[in-house]
N, C-alpha and C positions, 0 to 999 in steps of 0.2 A: 451669839455664834450658833451657826447652823450646821449640823453636820448633816451629810447625806453620803449612801454607797451606791455606788454604779456597778453592776456587775460587768467585768471586761468581756466584751465579745471577739470572737475572732476575726480578724480582718480590722477592726475599728482601731483608728488611728489617733483618736482623740487624746487618750492617755497613754498608749503604748511606749510614745518615746521617751516620757517622762520614766515611767515604769522600768524602761531598759536602761536609762541613765542611772537611777538608784542601784539598779542589780550590777551594773559594771562598776559603781563605786564601792559597793558592799563587798562583792565577790568576785569582781573582775570577768564575769561572763562577756563576751563578745555581744556587742548590739545586734548582730545578725543573727545569734543563736537565740537570744531572749526573744527578739520580734518573730523571728520563726517560730517558736514555741508557741508563745501566744497568738498568733496570727491564725493558729490551728485550732487551739482550744479544743483539742482531744479529749473526749470524756474518760478515756483509759489512762489520760497523764493529768489533766488538770479537771475537777470537778465542778468548781468556780473560783473567780477570781475577782476581788473588790478594788475600785479605785475609791480612796475614802475623800472626800471632799468636806472643805470647810469654806461656807460663803461662797461655792462653786470653783474654787481653788483646790487642785489636786495636792492632798499633803501626806497621803499614806498610800499604801497598798497592801495586800494580802488574801490569802485563799485557803483552798482545801483542795490539796494535790494528792495523787495517786502516786507518781513517780516523783523521788527527790533524789538531790545527789549523792546523797549518803549513801545509796545502793551500790555505786562505783566501787567503793572502797568495802563495804560491808555488806555482801549480799545476804547475810541471814536476815536482814530486815526485809528483804523482797515479799511481799505476799501482807506485810504488816501496814496497818494504816487505816483510813486516810491521815493524811499527815498536814497540819498547819505550814503552811510555805510562803516564803517568798516575803515574810512579814517586815514592812520598813514604814517608818515613819522619816520625813524628810527631816533633815539634821537641824533646820532653822525651828523647827517645831517639837523636837525631842524634851522631855523632862516636864511636859505638861498634862500627862495622863492621857494623851492620843492614842498611845499603843495599846493600853487595855482597853479603850472604847472600841477600837479596831478588833482587838482578840475578842471581845465580847459580842460583835457582829458577826465575827468568822463562827464562833460557838453558837450563836442563835441561828444562823443559817443551817449549820450543820444539823442541828437537832432537828428543823424545819423538814430537811432531808431523810431525817431517820437513821442518823448516825448515831451510836449511842458511847463511842469512845473515841477520842482523837490521840494522835501522836505529833511530836514535834522533835526537834534536835537544835541547840543554840550553843554558840561559844561565848556571846555578848550579854544576854538577857534572861539568864536563868532567874535572877531574882524576882524579874517582873512576872514571869511565868509561875514562879513558887507561891508569891502572893495572891495570885489568882486561881489556885487550887490544881496546880500541875503538880505531879510527883516523879521525881528523877527516877527513872529506874536502872540506869547505867551510864558511865562513861566512856565514851570511844575516842579514839584519835581518829582526825578526820582534816585534812588539808593542812597538816602540819601543826593542829592544835586541839586541846582536848574540849569535847563538845558533850553537854549533858543530853542523853536522849529521855523525852518525858513522855509522861501520857496522863490524859484526864478523861474520867468517866463523865460525860454529859446528861445521859440519861439512863435511867435504871428501868428500861422497858420489859 
């Protein structure tokens, strides 16, 4: 098995349609909205975003984001970040440890870019993040369900 990570670039269509489909399946975001957001790749919105490949096939995605959906309901988090965002592993590849591999890659790239502390929120994968050193700081209601807001120090500069 050979993993690789490609940075998704604005306007690139190679992986955007698959990423858009996963975002729709996970969170119901319309394809047009996610394609527009990733097409722009505005650094004030997205620092970087990976397509995770296994033997050349996209099996996951995730990145580091400045702007996250949580802000719409919880404005107090605006200005906090950056946030690990849109971390998804294809359903047929879940339960194999690939989420950890993707998370490790995001943390490593974030550290290379000089970030020392990261945030995320999740309603489904708190145990994955906790096993990887993330600490739950609070719980909030978002989109009708409870979400854990988590943080991790990745460097002590």
